[in-house]
N, C-alpha and C positions, 0 to 999 in steps of 0.2 A: 469882875474877878478881884478888884482892889479890896484891900483890907484883910480878908481871910481866904486862903487858898481852899479850893474844893478838895474833898477827900481823895479823889482820883489823882490829883496833882500832888498832894502830900505823899501818897503812897508811891507814886512814880519817882519823886525826888528822893525819898527814903531808900527805895530799892537801888537807885543809881548810886547813892552815897556808900552803900555796902557792896556794890558789885565788885567782883574780883577781876573783871576783864581789864586787860592792859590798855594803857592810853596810847594815842598816836601823835601826841603833841609834845615836842621836846621841852618847851618852856611854859607849859600850862599845868598848873597844879589842880588836882581834882577837888581838894577841899575849898579852894578859892572859887572854882566854878560852881560848886554846889551852893556855897554861900551867896553867890551872885544870882543863882536861880531862885533862891528863896526871896531875895530882895525884889527881883523883877516880877515874880508872880504875885507878890503881895502889893506891889505898887508899880504898875507898868509905866507910870509917868516918870519914873526914874531912868528910863531908857533914853539915852542921848547919843548923838553922833559925835559929840565932843568937837575936836578940831580935825576930824577925819574927812570931811566933805563927802560923807556917805549917807546923805539924807534919804535917798531912795531905799537902800537896804534897811536903814534904821526904821523907816516908816513901816516896812513890811514886818520887821520883828515886833514892833509895837502892836500892829494890827493882829498878828498871830497870838501874841500873849493875851490880848483882850478877848479874842474870839475863841481860841482853843489853847489854853495854857498847857494842857496835858501834852498836846502834840509838840508844842515848843520845847518842853522838857525832853520829850522823846528824841527830837532832832538833835538837841544839844548832847544827849547821851550817846547817840549813834555817831555823831561827829567826833566826840572825844574818844570813844572806844574803837571805832573802825576807820576814822578819817573821812567818812562820808555818810550819806543818808539817802533814803529812797522817798520819792514823792511822785504820785500819779504814774507809777510804773517806770520811772526814770531814776537812775542812780546818779547822784552828785557826789563828787569826790574832791576833797581839798588836795592841792598839789603837795608834793613832798617838800618843796621849798617853803610853802606857807606853813606846813606843820613843823618845820624846823626853825622858823623865823622867831626872833625875839620881838616882843611887843610890849607896849605899856598899856595899862588898864585905862579904859575910857568908860563912858556911861553905858556902853553896849554890853 
């Protein structure tokens, strides 16, 4: 996937960027998220845990971007717009406290 995103991924990111659905994250800006999606699907090696000590989740994100970048973008969009996502028939939802938390940008 590195270097040039596939057409499906390009379409998915473009559709997300113009989506009118409201966001669920108090301190997360959509344009910043979309910019990060472009960077990550073009170069998955830019994904980094930073100082977060979250090497396990970071490894999962890296593997997902490498193996199925379109699904990665879809999950990001669902999290942003609804606060959760579905995988293998199970719904995962970010807590209200997490969606309202302030955070700093890292490599993830």
